[in-house]
C-alpha positions in Angstrom: 34.5 -35.3 27.8 32.7 -38.3 26.5 29.1 -38.6 27.6 27.1 -41.8 27.6 23.4 -42.5 28.1 22.6 -43.4 31.6 21.5 -47.0 32.1 17.9 -46.1 32.9 17.6 -43.4 30.2 16.2 -43.9 26.8 18.7 -45.1 24.3 17.7 -44.7 20.7 19.1 -46.7 17.8 19.5 -43.9 15.2 20.3 -46.3 12.5 16.9 -47.9 12.9 15.3 -44.5 13.0 16.7 -43.7 9.6 16.4 -47.3 8.5 20.0 -47.5 7.2 22.9 -49.8 7.7 25.4 -49.2 10.4 27.9 -49.1 7.6 26.1 -46.3 5.7 28.3 -43.7 4.2 27.8 -40.0 4.9 26.1 -39.3 1.5 23.6 -42.0 2.2 22.8 -40.5 5.6 22.3 -37.1 4.1 20.1 -38.4 1.3 17.9 -40.4 3.6 17.6 -37.6 6.1 16.6 -35.1 3.4 13.8 -37.3 2.1 12.5 -38.0 5.6 12.8 -34.4 6.7 10.6 -33.2 3.8 8.0 -35.8 4.6 7.9 -35.3 8.4 8.5 -31.6 8.7 5.7 -29.9 10.7 4.9 -27.6 7.8 3.9 -30.5 5.6 0.1 -30.6 6.1 -0.2 -34.2 4.7 2.5 -36.2 6.5 4.0 -33.8 9.0 5.0 -35.2 12.4 6.9 -32.9 14.7 8.0 -35.5 17.2 9.2 -37.9 14.5 10.8 -35.0 12.7 12.8 -34.0 15.8 13.9 -37.6 16.3 15.1 -37.9 12.7 16.9 -34.6 13.1 18.7 -35.8 16.2 19.7 -39.0 14.4 21.1 -37.1 11.5 23.0 -34.6 13.7 24.7 -37.5 15.5 25.5 -39.8 12.6 26.6 -37.0 10.2 29.3 -35.8 12.7 32.3 -38.1 12.6 33.3 -37.6 16.3 29.7 -37.9 17.6 29.1 -41.0 15.4 32.3 -42.7 16.7 31.2 -42.2 20.3 27.6 -43.2 19.5 28.8 -46.4 17.6 30.9 -47.3 20.7 28.0 -47.1 23.0 25.7 -48.9 20.5 28.2 -51.8 20.2 28.5 -52.0 24.0 24.7 -52.2 24.4 24.5 -54.8 21.5 26.5 -57.2 23.7 23.4 -57.5 26.0 20.1 -59.2 25.1 17.3 -56.9 23.9 14.9 -56.2 26.9 11.9 -57.3 24.9 13.2 -60.9 25.1 13.0 -60.8 28.9 9.2 -60.8 28.6 7.3 -63.7 30.1 6.0 -64.5 26.6 9.3 -66.1 25.9 9.2 -68.5 28.8 9.5 -72.2 28.1 6.7 -74.2 26.5 4.6 -74.0 23.4 3.8 -70.3 23.8 7.4 -69.5 24.3 8.4 -71.4 21.2 5.8 -69.6 19.1 7.0 -66.2 20.3 10.6 -67.1 19.6 9.5 -67.8 16.0 7.9 -64.4 15.6 10.8 -62.7 17.5 13.4 -64.2 15.1 11.3 -63.2 12.1 11.0 -59.6 13.4 14.7 -59.3 13.9 15.4 -60.6 10.4 12.6 -58.3 9.0 14.4 -55.3 10.5 17.8 -56.5 9.3 16.6 -56.8 5.7 14.8 -53.5 5.7 17.8 -51.7 7.0 20.5 -53.4 4.9 19.4 -55.3 1.8 23.1 -56.0 1.0 23.6 -57.8 4.3 20.1 -58.9 5.5 21.2 -62.0 7.4 22.1 -62.9 11.0 24.1 -65.8 12.3 22.9 -68.1 15.0 25.6 -66.5 17.3 24.1 -63.1 16.8 20.6 -64.3 17.4 21.8 -66.1 20.5 23.3 -62.9 21.8 20.4 -60.6 20.9 17.7 -62.9 22.3 19.6 -64.2 25.4 18.9 -67.9 24.5 21.5 -70.6 24.0 21.5 -71.9 20.5 20.2 -75.2 21.7 16.9 -73.4 22.4 16.8 -71.9 18.9 17.7 -74.8 16.6 14.2 -76.2 16.6 12.8 -72.7 16.0 15.1 -72.1 13.1 14.4 -75.5 11.6 10.7 -74.8 11.6 11.0 -71.3 10.0 13.3 -72.7 7.4 11.0 -75.6 6.6 8.1 -73.3 6.2 10.3 -71.1 3.9 9.9 -68.1 6.1 13.6 -67.8 6.3 16.5 -69.1 4.2 20.3 -69.5 4.5 22.3 -66.9 2.7 25.7 -67.6 1.0 27.6 -67.2 4.3 25.1 -69.5 6.2 23.4 -66.6 7.9 19.7 -66.6 8.2 17.6 -64.1 6.3 13.9 -63.6 6.0 12.1 -64.4 2.8 9.1 -62.7 1.2 6.8 -65.3 2.7 8.3 -64.5 6.1 7.7 -60.8 5.6 4.1 -61.4 4.7 3.7 -63.6 7.8 5.1 -60.8 10.1 3.0 -58.1 8.6 -0.1 -60.2 8.8 0.3 -60.9 12.5 1.6 -57.4 13.5 -1.8 -56.1 14.6 -2.5 -59.0 16.9 0.9 -60.1 18.2 2.3 -58.2 21.1 5.9 -59.4 20.5 5.8 -58.5 16.8 4.4 -55.1 17.6 7.0 -54.2 20.2 9.9 -55.4 18.0 8.8 -53.7 14.8 7.3 -50.5 16.3 10.3 -50.2 18.6 12.6 -50.4 15.6 10.7 -47.6 13.9 11.5 -45.1 16.6 14.8 -46.8 17.7 13.6 -47.8 21.1 13.7 -51.6 20.7 16.7 -51.7 23.0 15.1 -49.6 25.7 14.2 -51.3 29.0 10.6 -52.4 29.3 8.6 -50.2 31.5 5.4 -52.2 31.4 4.2 -54.3 34.4 5.0 -57.8 33.3 6.3 -61.1 34.6 9.9 -61.6 33.6 10.6 -65.0 31.9 12.5 -67.5 34.0 16.3 -67.4 33.6 17.7 -69.9 31.1 19.6 -72.7 32.8 21.9 -75.0 30.9 22.4 -78.3 32.7 25.8 -80.0 32.5 26.0 -83.7 31.5 26.8 -84.6 35.1 23.8 -82.8 36.6 21.6 -84.3 33.9 22.9 -87.8 34.7 22.1 -87.2 38.4 18.5 -86.4 37.6 18.1 -89.7 35.7 19.4 -91.8 38.5 
């Protein structure tokens, strides 16, 4: 019988835990796990981390089993259809503050994408729209700014990918930016798609006006 993670239970992105592509082959999964296991094993006095080791072990046990991986990939793809909960934070509301946080949000998404899959580090505006829960009209200015500052660039297939300047910017602002911290640290333990449990004010829902309603406002 197929089991799924309950909506309110923690869902962990095992690909992000191992920092590998979702298309990674079994040999890659085994090699990465072996290296991480040696580093994180509790018997390692220098870098041992029992909680992290158990998390990596669960990721390996799931992704190295074809049947478990197929079921897991299905659930992951289903969850990927929904915006990441972090983008429901009030920090992404309209205004200058919201714009600035959308910039760091996009950079963090592209940072993780490049770190996990150097061969395919880009994201299309359609993917960004889906992950962030914003219409593309609210992202075009953000993307223009990041591209103009050379923090991102267009790849050969027109996807957006982070540059070395963009990586430096993210890492420089990680200690002081709440949005960057949640996205990058959440990716490290695979919890970026978990619901936010913090007491916070949700951002206002995005409303797209039709031409007719816009004209009515102007009259």
